[in-house]
DRENPA-3360 file (N, C-alpha, C; in nm, 2 decimals, always signed):
BEGIN
1 = ADPLKVSI = +0.17/+0.85/+3.04/+0.23/+0.76/+2.95/+0.30/+0.82/+2.86 ~ +0.41/+0.75/+2.77/+0.45/+0.83/+2.68/+0.32/+0.80/+2.56 ~ +0.33/+0.91/+2.52/+0.24/+0.92/+2.36/+0.30/+0.80/+2.25 ~ +0.35/+0.78/+2.26/+0.45/+0.73/+2.12/+0.41/+0.58/+2.13 ~ +0.37/+0.56/+2.24/+0.37/+0.41/+2.25/+0.23/+0.37/+2.27 ~ +0.20/+0.31/+2.13/+0.06/+0.28/+2.09/+0.05/+0.15/+2.06 ~ -0.07/+0.04/+2.06/-0.14/-0.06/+2.04/-0.15/-0.07/+1.92 ~ -0.14/-0.19/+1.85/-0.19/-0.20/+1.74/-0.22/-0.30/+1.71;
9 = ADRKYFRD = -0.25/-0.40/+1.84/-0.35/-0.53/+1.86/-0.46/-0.49/+1.76 ~ -0.56/-0.38/+1.78/-0.67/-0.39/+1.73/-0.65/-0.40/+1.59 ~ -0.55/-0.33/+1.52/-0.55/-0.34/+1.33/-0.55/-0.48/+1.30 ~ -0.60/-0.46/+1.19/-0.65/-0.55/+1.09/-0.54/-0.63/+1.01 ~ -0.42/-0.55/+0.99/-0.31/-0.56/+0.94/-0.19/-0.66/+1.03 ~ -0.23/-0.65/+1.21/-0.16/-0.70/+1.26/-0.23/-0.84/+1.32 ~ -0.36/-0.87/+1.31/-0.43/-0.93/+1.36/-0.43/-1.07/+1.25 ~ -0.39/-1.01/+1.12/-0.43/-1.12/+0.97/-0.30/-1.17/+0.98;
17 = AVRTRKFS = -0.20/-1.07/+1.05/-0.03/-1.15/+1.02/-0.03/-1.27/+1.15 ~ -0.07/-1.23/+1.21/-0.04/-1.31/+1.36/-0.18/-1.45/+1.30 ~ -0.28/-1.42/+1.26/-0.36/-1.54/+1.20/-0.30/-1.61/+1.10 ~ -0.28/-1.55/+0.99/-0.21/-1.63/+0.88/-0.12/-1.68/+0.86 ~ +0.02/-1.61/+0.97/+0.15/-1.62/+0.94/+0.19/-1.57/+0.82 ~ +0.14/-1.51/+0.78/+0.15/-1.42/+0.62/+0.17/-1.31/+0.60 ~ +0.23/-1.26/+0.49/+0.22/-1.08/+0.46/+0.06/-1.06/+0.42 ~ +0.05/-0.96/+0.50/-0.06/-0.92/+0.51/-0.12/-0.77/+0.51;
25 = AGEYTFGK = -0.24/-0.70/+0.45/-0.28/-0.60/+0.41/-0.38/-0.55/+0.52 ~ -0.38/-0.41/+0.56/-0.49/-0.35/+0.64/-0.61/-0.29/+0.59 ~ -0.65/-0.19/+0.62/-0.74/-0.13/+0.56/-0.72/+0.01/+0.62 ~ -0.84/+0.11/+0.61/-0.80/+0.25/+0.60/-0.80/+0.27/+0.75 ~ -0.69/+0.33/+0.81/-0.65/+0.39/+0.93/-0.64/+0.51/+0.97 ~ -0.65/+0.60/+1.08/-0.61/+0.72/+1.06/-0.46/+0.70/+1.19 ~ -0.36/+0.73/+1.13/-0.21/+0.71/+1.21/-0.27/+0.76/+1.35 ~ -0.24/+0.70/+1.46/-0.20/+0.70/+1.61/-0.06/+0.81/+1.60;
33 = VTKRPGIH = +0.01/+0.80/+1.58/+0.14/+0.87/+1.56/+0.11/+0.98/+1.45 ~ +0.13/+0.89/+1.32/+0.14/+1.03/+1.21/+0.03/+1.13/+1.18 ~ -0.07/+1.08/+1.26/-0.20/+1.17/+1.22/-0.24/+1.15/+1.06 ~ -0.22/+1.08/+0.98/-0.25/+1.06/+0.86/-0.30/+0.98/+0.85 ~ -0.41/+0.99/+0.73/-0.46/+0.85/+0.69/-0.35/+0.76/+0.58 ~ -0.42/+0.63/+0.60/-0.33/+0.55/+0.51/-0.33/+0.37/+0.53 ~ -0.25/+0.31/+0.51/-0.29/+0.18/+0.51/-0.17/+0.10/+0.56 ~ -0.19/+0.03/+0.62/-0.02/-0.08/+0.67/-0.06/-0.20/+0.60;
41 = FSYPIIDE = +0.08/-0.23/+0.59/+0.12/-0.37/+0.53/+0.20/-0.43/+0.66 ~ +0.20/-0.57/+0.71/+0.25/-0.64/+0.82/+0.32/-0.73/+0.76 ~ +0.40/-0.84/+0.85/+0.50/-0.91/+0.79/+0.52/-1.00/+0.95 ~ +0.49/-1.16/+0.98/+0.52/-1.22/+1.09/+0.64/-1.26/+1.07 ~ +0.74/-1.24/+1.21/+0.87/-1.29/+1.23/+0.84/-1.45/+1.31 ~ +0.88/-1.53/+1.22/+0.87/-1.68/+1.28/+1.01/-1.74/+1.27 ~ +1.03/-1.79/+1.40/+1.12/-1.87/+1.43/+1.16/-2.02/+1.44 ~ +1.26/-2.07/+1.37/+1.26/-2.21/+1.33/+1.17/-2.31/+1.41;
49 = AGRLQGVI = +1.15/-2.29/+1.50/+1.02/-2.39/+1.57/+0.90/-2.37/+1.51 ~ +0.87/-2.22/+1.45/+0.74/-2.20/+1.38/+0.70/-2.12/+1.51 ~ +0.75/-2.09/+1.60/+0.70/-1.97/+1.68/+0.70/-1.85/+1.63 ~ +0.58/-1.78/+1.68/+0.52/-1.60/+1.61/+0.65/-1.54/+1.74 ~ +0.71/-1.45/+1.65/+0.84/-1.40/+1.74/+0.78/-1.26/+1.75 ~ +0.73/-1.18/+1.65/+0.64/-1.01/+1.64/+0.60/-1.03/+1.49 ~ +0.55/-0.89/+1.53/+0.53/-0.87/+1.34/+0.57/-0.72/+1.33 ~ +0.64/-0.71/+1.20/+0.68/-0.61/+1.18/+0.59/-0.59/+1.05;
57 = YSSLDFLW = +0.55/-0.38/+1.05/+0.50/-0.35/+1.01/+0.50/-0.19/+0.93 ~ +0.48/-0.19/+0.86/+0.49/-0.05/+0.78/+0.38/+0.04/+0.71 ~ +0.35/+0.12/+0.74/+0.29/+0.22/+0.68/+0.28/+0.28/+0.52 ~ +0.17/+0.30/+0.48/+0.19/+0.38/+0.35/+0.08/+0.47/+0.34 ~ +0.06/+0.59/+0.26/-0.01/+0.69/+0.24/-0.01/+0.73/+0.10 ~ -0.11/+0.86/+0.06/-0.12/+0.86/-0.07/-0.13/+0.99/-0.15 ~ +0.02/+1.04/-0.05/+0.00/+1.17/-0.10/+0.11/+1.15/-0.25 ~ +0.16/+1.03/-0.25/+0.27/+1.02/-0.44/+0.12/+1.00/-0.54;
65 = IHRQAEQM = +0.00/+0.96/-0.47/-0.11/+0.95/-0.60/-0.14/+1.06/-0.67 ~ -0.08/+1.21/-0.60/-0.14/+1.32/-0.63/-0.02/+1.36/-0.75 ~ +0.09/+1.35/-0.70/+0.17/+1.35/-0.83/+0.16/+1.26/-0.94 ~ +0.14/+1.15/-0.93/+0.05/+1.03/-1.06/-0.01/+1.13/-1.13 ~ -0.16/+1.13/-1.07/-0.24/+1.20/-1.12/-0.24/+1.36/-1.23 ~ -0.13/+1.41/-1.17/-0.09/+1.51/-1.20/-0.02/+1.49/-1.40 ~ +0.04/+1.38/-1.32/+0.11/+1.36/-1.47/+0.01/+1.26/-1.58 ~ -0.09/+1.22/-1.51/-0.18/+1.16/-1.61/-0.25/+1.28/-1.72;
73 = NLPAGSVI = -0.24/+1.42/-1.65/-0.30/+1.53/-1.75/-0.44/+1.46/-1.81 ~ -0.50/+1.37/-1.73/-0.65/+1.36/-1.74/-0.73/+1.50/-1.75 ~ -0.84/+1.47/-1.84/-0.96/+1.61/-1.89/-0.99/+1.64/-1.73 ~ -1.07/+1.78/-1.71/-1.08/+1.83/-1.62/-1.21/+1.74/-1.59 ~ -1.27/+1.72/-1.43/-1.35/+1.65/-1.36/-1.33/+1.50/-1.39 ~ -1.24/+1.44/-1.41/-1.16/+1.32/-1.40/-1.17/+1.30/-1.26 ~ -1.20/+1.15/-1.24/-1.17/+1.09/-1.10/-1.09/+0.97/-1.09 ~ -0.98/+1.00/-0.98/-0.93/+0.86/-0.92/-0.93/+0.88/-0.80;
81 = NISDHKGI = -1.03/+0.69/-0.79/-1.00/+0.69/-0.62/-0.97/+0.52/-0.58 ~ -0.97/+0.54/-0.49/-0.89/+0.43/-0.43/-0.92/+0.41/-0.31 ~ -1.01/+0.28/-0.27/-1.08/+0.19/-0.11/-1.05/+0.10/-0.07 ~ -1.04/+0.07/+0.04/-1.02/-0.06/+0.11/-1.11/-0.18/+0.08 ~ -1.13/-0.31/+0.17/-1.15/-0.39/+0.13/-1.34/-0.37/+0.20 ~ -1.33/-0.27/+0.26/-1.47/-0.25/+0.29/-1.55/-0.15/+0.23 ~ -1.45/-0.04/+0.11/-1.52/+0.02/+0.05/-1.54/+0.17/+0.12 ~ -1.42/+0.17/+0.25/-1.37/+0.31/+0.27/-1.26/+0.35/+0.21;
89 = ILFSNIDP = -1.29/+0.53/+0.16/-1.21/+0.55/+0.08/-1.08/+0.61/+0.12 ~ -0.97/+0.58/+0.04/-0.83/+0.60/+0.07/-0.77/+0.73/+0.03 ~ -0.82/+0.73/-0.09/-0.76/+0.82/-0.16/-0.89/+0.90/-0.26 ~ -0.90/+1.04/-0.27/-0.98/+1.07/-0.39/-0.92/+1.21/-0.44 ~ -0.91/+1.22/-0.58/-0.84/+1.34/-0.61/-0.93/+1.46/-0.59 ~ -1.09/+1.43/-0.56/-1.20/+1.56/-0.57/-1.26/+1.53/-0.41 ~ -1.26/+1.62/-0.37/-1.29/+1.68/-0.24/-1.20/+1.59/-0.14 ~ -1.14/+1.58/-0.10/-1.05/+1.44/-0.04/-1.07/+1.50/+0.10;
97 = DKSIGYAD = -1.11/+1.64/+0.16/-1.17/+1.62/+0.29/-1.30/+1.58/+0.32 ~ -1.40/+1.58/+0.22/-1.52/+1.57/+0.22/-1.50/+1.37/+0.20 ~ -1.42/+1.29/+0.16/-1.44/+1.20/+0.08/-1.35/+1.10/+0.15 ~ -1.22/+1.10/+0.17/-1.12/+1.03/+0.26/-1.15/+1.00/+0.40 ~ -1.16/+0.85/+0.42/-1.23/+0.83/+0.54/-1.37/+0.78/+0.53 ~ -1.45/+0.82/+0.45/-1.57/+0.78/+0.45/-1.60/+0.65/+0.36 ~ -1.73/+0.61/+0.31/-1.79/+0.49/+0.24/-1.79/+0.56/+0.11 ~ -1.75/+0.44/+0.04/-1.76/+0.47/-0.10/-1.88/+0.48/-0.17;
105 = IGHIRRHM = -1.94/+0.54/-0.23/-2.06/+0.52/-0.30/-2.11/+0.42/-0.34 ~ -2.24/+0.35/-0.29/-2.25/+0.22/-0.29/-2.30/+0.14/-0.46 ~ -2.37/+0.28/-0.55/-2.40/+0.19/-0.66/-2.26/+0.20/-0.77 ~ -2.15/+0.27/-0.70/-2.04/+0.26/-0.79/-1.99/+0.14/-0.76 ~ -1.97/+0.13/-0.61/-1.90/+0.00/-0.59/-1.93/-0.09/-0.61 ~ -2.05/-0.12/-0.65/-2.15/-0.25/-0.66/-2.06/-0.32/-0.82 ~ -2.03/-0.21/-0.88/-1.96/-0.25/-1.00/-1.85/-0.30/-1.01 ~ -1.74/-0.31/-0.92/-1.62/-0.33/-0.85/-1.67/-0.46/-0.78;
113 = TGDREAGT = -1.75/-0.53/-0.72/-1.75/-0.64/-0.63/-1.79/-0.72/-0.69 ~ -1.81/-0.74/-0.82/-1.86/-0.92/-0.90/-1.76/-0.96/-0.90 ~ -1.79/-1.04/-1.03/-1.67/-1.15/-1.05/-1.56/-1.12/-1.13 ~ -1.58/-0.97/-1.17/-1.44/-0.88/-1.29/-1.32/-0.87/-1.15 ~ -1.24/-0.87/-1.20/-1.08/-0.83/-1.14/-1.07/-0.66/-1.17 ~ -1.12/-0.66/-1.30/-1.08/-0.55/-1.38/-1.20/-0.53/-1.47 ~ -1.20/-0.39/-1.55/-1.30/-0.37/-1.64/-1.37/-0.23/-1.63 ~ -1.45/-0.17/-1.72/-1.53/-0.03/-1.74/-1.67/-0.05/-1.73;
121 = FKEKDGDG = -1.71/+0.08/-1.65/-1.83/+0.08/-1.68/-1.90/+0.22/-1.64 ~ -1.99/+0.26/-1.70/-2.09/+0.40/-1.69/-2.18/+0.42/-1.57 ~ -2.15/+0.54/-1.49/-2.23/+0.59/-1.38/-2.22/+0.69/-1.34 ~ -2.34/+0.72/-1.28/-2.33/+0.86/-1.25/-2.23/+0.87/-1.14 ~ -2.17/+0.96/-1.04/-2.08/+0.98/-0.92/-2.13/+1.08/-0.86 ~ -2.12/+1.08/-0.73/-2.20/+1.18/-0.62/-2.20/+1.30/-0.70 ~ -2.13/+1.36/-0.74/-2.17/+1.51/-0.82/-2.28/+1.51/-0.92 ~ -2.33/+1.41/-0.97/-2.42/+1.38/-1.08/-2.38/+1.41/-1.23;
129 = MERLYAFK = -2.22/+1.36/-1.21/-2.18/+1.39/-1.36/-2.15/+1.22/-1.37 ~ -2.21/+1.19/-1.49/-2.18/+1.11/-1.57/-2.06/+1.07/-1.61 ~ -1.99/+0.92/-1.57/-1.87/+0.89/-1.63/-1.80/+0.78/-1.67 ~ -1.72/+0.73/-1.76/-1.68/+0.60/-1.80/-1.55/+0.61/-1.70 ~ -1.55/+0.49/-1.62/-1.48/+0.44/-1.55/-1.41/+0.30/-1.57 ~ -1.29/+0.27/-1.53/-1.21/+0.19/-1.52/-1.14/+0.16/-1.41 ~ -1.16/+0.04/-1.41/-1.12/-0.02/-1.21/-1.05/-0.13/-1.22 ~ -0.95/-0.14/-1.13/-0.89/-0.26/-1.10/-0.87/-0.30/-0.96;
137 = RLVLNNDS = -0.87/-0.43/-0.93/-0.86/-0.46/-0.78/-0.76/-0.57/-0.74 ~ -0.70/-0.51/-0.62/-0.58/-0.57/-0.59/-0.58/-0.71/-0.47 ~ -0.52/-0.78/-0.51/-0.50/-0.94/-0.42/-0.33/-0.95/-0.37 ~ -0.32/-1.00/-0.22/-0.21/-1.02/-0.22/-0.18/-1.18/-0.24 ~ -0.27/-1.24/-0.26/-0.26/-1.39/-0.34/-0.44/-1.45/-0.37 ~ -0.38/-1.55/-0.48/-0.51/-1.58/-0.53/-0.57/-1.64/-0.46 ~ -0.59/-1.64/-0.33/-0.72/-1.72/-0.28/-0.74/-1.63/-0.15 ~ -0.72/-1.51/-0.14/-0.74/-1.38/-0.07/-0.85/-1.31/-0.11;
145 = PPYLFIRI = -0.93/-1.23/-0.07/-1.01/-1.13/-0.11/-0.93/-1.03/-0.11 ~ -0.98/-0.92/-0.22/-0.90/-0.79/-0.27/-0.86/-0.70/-0.11 ~ -0.77/-0.61/-0.14/-0.76/-0.56/-0.06/-0.78/-0.40/-0.07 ~ -0.77/-0.39/-0.22/-0.79/-0.23/-0.30/-0.83/-0.21/-0.40 ~ -0.94/-0.13/-0.40/-1.01/-0.12/-0.52/-0.95/-0.01/-0.56 ~ -0.89/+0.02/-0.71/-0.89/+0.16/-0.76/-0.95/+0.17/-0.89 ~ -1.02/+0.28/-0.94/-1.09/+0.33/-1.02/-1.05/+0.47/-1.08 ~ -1.07/+0.48/-1.22/-1.05/+0.59/-1.30/-1.12/+0.66/-1.34;
153 = GVPLDEAI = -1.24/+0.74/-1.36/-1.32/+0.82/-1.40/-1.28/+0.93/-1.50 ~ -1.37/+0.92/-1.64/-1.35/+1.00/-1.72/-1.48/+1.06/-1.78 ~ -1.52/+1.24/-1.76/-1.64/+1.26/-1.79/-1.70/+1.22/-1.89 ~ -1.84/+1.12/-1.97/-1.87/+1.07/-2.03/-1.90/+1.16/-2.16 ~ -1.90/+1.28/-2.16/-1.92/+1.36/-2.27/-1.75/+1.37/-2.33 ~ -1.65/+1.35/-2.25/-1.53/+1.36/-2.32/-1.48/+1.23/-2.40 ~ -1.56/+1.12/-2.29/-1.51/+0.98/-2.37/-1.57/+0.95/-2.48 ~ -1.74/+1.00/-2.51/-1.78/+0.92/-2.64/-1.79/+1.03/-2.74;
161 = SSAKKELR = -1.74/+1.12/-2.73/-1.76/+1.26/-2.86/-1.73/+1.22/-2.93 ~ -1.77/+1.20/-3.09/-1.77/+1.11/-3.22/-1.62/+1.25/-3.26 ~ -1.64/+1.34/-3.23/-1.54/+1.47/-3.22/-1.40/+1.44/-3.18 ~ -1.43/+1.38/-3.06/-1.27/+1.36/-2.97/-1.25/+1.19/-2.97 ~ -1.27/+1.13/-3.12/-1.25/+0.96/-3.07/-1.11/+0.95/-3.05 ~ -1.01/+1.05/-3.09/-0.87/+1.02/-3.07/-0.86/+1.06/-2.90 ~ -0.91/+1.18/-2.89/-0.88/+1.20/-2.68/-0.93/+1.06/-2.65 ~ -1.08/+0.96/-2.68/-1.16/+0.91/-2.59/-1.05/+0.78/-2.60;
169 = QSILLIGL = -1.00/+0.77/-2.74/-0.92/+0.62/-2.72/-0.77/+0.63/-2.67 ~ -0.71/+0.76/-2.64/-0.60/+0.82/-2.55/-0.64/+0.80/-2.44 ~ -0.75/+0.87/-2.40/-0.79/+0.87/-2.22/-0.83/+0.74/-2.19 ~ -0.84/+0.64/-2.25/-0.88/+0.48/-2.22/-0.76/+0.41/-2.20 ~ -0.68/+0.44/-2.29/-0.59/+0.34/-2.27/-0.47/+0.40/-2.17 ~ -0.44/+0.55/-2.15/-0.38/+0.61/-2.04/-0.48/+0.54/-1.92 ~ -0.59/+0.59/-1.89/-0.63/+0.52/-1.75/-0.61/+0.35/-1.75 ~ -0.64/+0.29/-1.86/-0.64/+0.15/-1.83/-0.47/+0.11/-1.81;
177 = AALLSMGI = -0.37/+0.19/-1.85/-0.23/+0.15/-1.85/-0.22/+0.17/-1.71 ~ -0.28/+0.35/-1.66/-0.20/+0.34/-1.54/-0.28/+0.24/-1.42 ~ -0.39/+0.21/-1.45/-0.44/+0.09/-1.34/-0.31/-0.02/-1.34 ~ -0.34/-0.06/-1.46/-0.22/-0.17/-1.48/-0.10/-0.14/-1.41 ~ -0.02/-0.05/-1.44/+0.10/+0.00/-1.40/+0.06/+0.07/-1.23 ~ -0.02/+0.07/-1.20/-0.03/+0.10/-1.02/-0.01/-0.08/-0.97 ~ -0.12/-0.16/-1.05/-0.18/-0.29/-1.00/-0.01/-0.36/-1.02 ~ +0.06/-0.32/-1.07/+0.17/-0.41/-1.12/+0.31/-0.37/-0.99;
185 = AWYLGDIV = +0.27/-0.20/-0.98/+0.36/-0.12/-0.91/+0.33/-0.19/-0.72 ~ +0.19/-0.19/-0.71/+0.15/-0.25/-0.58/+0.22/-0.39/-0.54 ~ +0.21/-0.52/-0.65/+0.22/-0.64/-0.67/+0.40/-0.62/-0.66 ~ +0.49/-0.56/-0.76/+0.66/-0.57/-0.71/+0.65/-0.53/-0.58 ~ +0.57/-0.39/-0.52/+0.60/-0.34/-0.43/+0.60/-0.48/-0.30 ~ +0.51/-0.55/-0.30/+0.46/-0.64/-0.20/+0.59/-0.70/-0.20 ~ +0.63/-0.74/-0.34/+0.77/-0.87/-0.33/+0.89/-0.82/-0.25 ~ +0.90/-0.68/-0.29/+1.03/-0.61/-0.24/+1.04/-0.57/-0.13;
193 = LVGRIKKI = +0.92/-0.54/-0.09/+0.88/-0.51/+0.09/+0.92/-0.64/+0.16 ~ +0.86/-0.78/+0.08/+0.92/-0.87/+0.17/+1.02/-0.91/+0.16 ~ +1.07/-0.92/+0.08/+1.26/-0.95/+0.06/+1.32/-0.88/+0.14 ~ +1.32/-0.75/+0.15/+1.38/-0.63/+0.25/+1.36/-0.68/+0.36 ~ +1.24/-0.74/+0.40/+1.25/-0.75/+0.53/+1.30/-0.87/+0.57 ~ +1.27/-0.98/+0.52/+1.35/-1.11/+0.53/+1.49/-1.06/+0.53 ~ +1.55/-0.98/+0.47/+1.68/-0.96/+0.49/+1.72/-0.91/+0.58 ~ +1.64/-0.83/+0.66/+1.68/-0.78/+0.81/+1.64/-0.89/+0.92;
201 = IEAVRAFG = +1.54/-0.96/+0.89/+1.55/-1.09/+0.99/+1.64/-1.16/+0.99 ~ +1.72/-1.17/+0.84/+1.85/-1.29/+0.86/+1.92/-1.23/+0.94 ~ +1.94/-1.09/+0.88/+2.08/-1.03/+0.95/+2.06/-1.07/+1.12 ~ +1.93/-1.03/+1.16/+1.91/-1.03/+1.30/+1.93/-1.15/+1.36 ~ +1.93/-1.24/+1.30/+1.92/-1.39/+1.36/+2.06/-1.44/+1.35 ~ +2.16/-1.42/+1.19/+2.26/-1.41/+1.20/+2.37/-1.33/+1.31 ~ +2.33/-1.24/+1.36/+2.41/-1.16/+1.42/+2.36/-1.21/+1.56 ~ +2.28/-1.23/+1.59/+2.24/-1.32/+1.74/+2.31/-1.41/+1.74;
209 = EGDLQKRT = +2.36/-1.48/+1.64/+2.41/-1.64/+1.65/+2.54/-1.60/+1.66 ~ +2.62/-1.48/+1.64/+2.75/-1.41/+1.70/+2.80/-1.40/+1.55 ~ +2.76/-1.40/+1.43/+2.82/-1.32/+1.31/+2.83/-1.17/+1.34 ~ +2.92/-1.13/+1.42/+2.90/-0.98/+1.43/+2.95/-0.88/+1.28 ~ +2.96/-0.96/+1.19/+3.01/-0.87/+1.08/+2.89/-0.84/+0.97 ~ +2.77/-0.95/+1.01/+2.68/-0.95/+0.92/+2.58/-0.79/+0.91 ~ +2.55/-0.76/+0.83/+2.47/-0.63/+0.81/+2.36/-0.67/+0.68 ~ +2.25/-0.59/+0.71/+2.16/-0.62/+0.63/+2.17/-0.61/+0.47;
217 = GVDYKGEI = +2.21/-0.54/+0.40/+2.25/-0.50/+0.28/+2.12/-0.45/+0.21 ~ +2.02/-0.39/+0.29/+1.90/-0.36/+0.24/+1.97/-0.19/+0.23 ~ +1.86/-0.13/+0.09/+1.92/+0.01/+0.06/+1.84/+0.09/+0.26 ~ +1.87/+0.20/+0.20/+1.84/+0.29/+0.34/+1.72/+0.38/+0.25 ~ +1.62/+0.32/+0.18/+1.52/+0.39/+0.18/+1.37/+0.40/+0.23 ~ +1.29/+0.50/+0.27/+1.16/+0.45/+0.36/+1.18/+0.39/+0.49 ~ +1.09/+0.39/+0.51/+1.02/+0.31/+0.68/+1.14/+0.18/+0.69 ~ +1.10/+0.06/+0.57/+1.22/-0.05/+0.62/+1.33/+0.02/+0.61;
225 = GDLARTFD = +1.42/+0.13/+0.52/+1.51/+0.17/+0.49/+1.58/+0.19/+0.63 ~ +1.47/+0.29/+0.71/+1.52/+0.31/+0.80/+1.54/+0.23/+0.93 ~ +1.45/+0.12/+0.93/+1.48/+0.01/+1.00/+1.60/-0.06/+0.99 ~ +1.69/-0.08/+0.85/+1.75/-0.15/+0.81/+1.91/-0.07/+0.87 ~ +1.89/+0.05/+0.87/+2.02/+0.16/+0.84/+2.01/+0.18/+1.02 ~ +1.88/+0.17/+1.11/+1.92/+0.13/+1.28/+2.01/-0.01/+1.33 ~ +1.95/-0.12/+1.23/+2.00/-0.25/+1.29/+2.14/-0.20/+1.26 ~ +2.20/-0.18/+1.12/+2.34/-0.14/+1.10/+2.40/-0.07/+1.18;
233 = EIAVSLEG = +2.38/+0.02/+1.18/+2.47/+0.10/+1.29/+2.45/+0.09/+1.44 ~ +2.38/-0.01/+1.49/+2.37/-0.08/+1.62/+2.50/-0.21/+1.61 ~ +2.47/-0.29/+1.49/+2.56/-0.41/+1.46/+2.71/-0.31/+1.47 ~ +2.76/-0.23/+1.41/+2.87/-0.16/+1.39/+2.93/-0.11/+1.53 ~ +2.84/-0.04/+1.59/+2.88/-0.01/+1.72/+2.91/-0.10/+1.84 ~ +2.80/-0.23/+1.81/+2.83/-0.32/+1.88/+2.96/-0.40/+1.87 ~ +2.98/-0.42/+1.73/+3.15/-0.52/+1.71/+3.22/-0.43/+1.72 ~ +3.24/-0.30/+1.71/+3.32/-0.22/+1.75/+3.36/-0.22/+1.89;
241 = LIAGQRES = +3.25/-0.24/+2.00/+3.27/-0.25/+2.14/+3.33/-0.37/+2.20 ~ +3.28/-0.47/+2.14/+3.33/-0.61/+2.16/+3.47/-0.64/+2.11 ~ +3.47/-0.60/+1.99/+3.63/-0.56/+1.98/+3.71/-0.52/+2.08 ~ +3.69/-0.40/+2.11/+3.80/-0.31/+2.18/+3.77/-0.41/+2.35 ~ +3.67/-0.46/+2.37/+3.68/-0.53/+2.49/+3.77/-0.67/+2.50 ~ +3.74/-0.71/+2.34/+3.86/-0.83/+2.36/+4.05/-0.78/+2.33 ~ +4.05/-0.64/+2.32/+4.19/-0.63/+2.29/+4.26/-0.54/+2.44 ~ +4.15/-0.55/+2.53/+4.18/-0.46/+2.64/+4.24/-0.57/+2.75;
% end
């Protein structure tokens, strides 16, 4: 059997897209092909009769968060943690090999699963250090449950020392701004992702209906860009082949 032919029928992002017919988010997965942890997003392809034709999906890993964390210049001992809807850790800047793919710390997660979409709290982490945390929950739709939980923790002595009042204020502002920025980036990313996928679907439909000059108009960045490039290259080849046949 071809090792690259894998089934995604058991994946949450696929099941949710089929069930809801909407853009959907998955949960922690360890890629069957990439062999990397990450999360997937999916979008159903629906024909004009409302029938499901397929599901397009794209994976996202969190290596880029490392770069963001370095640029934030947080104090030593600060924690950045991202977990999915089940509380499985997708990213941690502390002991990633011992935390990613494992359940989040229960007494910390409880602070993030109440009524608040964002906020702050004080708590001891698994290493015994007490930290001041800021957190943000991300949702795809107002009526859907959170799919990601993001938190940043700063050692409490750094956050409350009167001699470091300026640092405390700066750290809290940086942490909250980072959370909001990541939340906004995810939100905008969802919109952009859906928009780019829709352009590809529209191009496929138009080409299938005989518009041989139709192209996606999507930039070739990332996995969706690779999909767009593949379609455009095939479209160019087929257009040339058909034109040649007509001339012969």
